[in-house]
N, C-alpha and C positions, 0 to 999 in steps of 0.2 A: 483429466489427469490430476491427481492429488499431489501437492507439494510434499516432497520427502523431507525427512529430518536433515539430511545433508544439504539440500537446497535451502532450507530455512536457515540453517546455521551459516551458510555462505552469504545469504542476504543480510543477516544480523552482523556478521563480521565486516561486510562492506560498508554499512551505514552507521555503525556504532561510534560513539564519541570517545569512549575509553574502554579499557579491557573487560570490565564487568557490566557494560551497558547492554541491557536487553529491552528497555522500556522507554527510551527517549522518543520524542515525536518522529524523528527521522526513521528510526527502526520500525515504529508502528506503521507509518505511512508506506514504507517500502514493503512490508509484509502484506498490508492491505492491497497495495497495487498489484502484487503478484497474484493474490487470490482473486482480485477483480478481473485480471486478464484471463485467468483460467476459467472463471465462471462465465465470462463473456463468450469464450469459445464454446463452452457447453451449451449456452443458450442459442447459439447460431444453429445448432443441429437439433435442439429440443425447444422449439418455439412455444410450446404449450406448458412448459414447466414454470407455472406462475409462482410457486413457492420459492424456487431458486431465484426467480427474478426479484421477488421481494427482498430476499437476503442480499442480492447484489445492490439494490437501491439503498439498503441500510448500510452496507459497507462503503458505498460511495459517499453517503452523508457523513459517516464517521471520519472518512479520510478528508472530506472537505472541512469538517470542524477542526481536525488536527492541523490542517494547512493554514486555516485562519488564525489559530493560536500561534503557530510558528511565525506567521507574518507579523503579528503584533509583538511577539517576544524578541525575535532576532531576524531581521530582514535578510542578512547575509546568509545565515543557515538555510532560510527558506529558498533563496535563489540557488544555492548550491544543490539543494535537494531536488528541486524541480528540474534542474539541468541534468543531474545524474539519472533521474528516472524518466526524463523526456515527457513530462506531463503537460507542459504548455508549449505553444509554438513560439 
């Protein structure tokens, strides 16, 4: 299932830092996380879809890089983000 424009707008509004924020690391990680979850569900039923699996791995790597940046830049923002997305235990 593809993320609709309304769902994407909702994710952006939930994680943005100010009224016109669409590209902060928090927003990017939140959008990537929703896409990763959708693609994970797709790959559970389509095990041989290696092209999508490669895309998933690229998205996971991109999200990891953004989280590393956020950890170095502002540890409090990082902790709030992973708590709101439920990424770590």
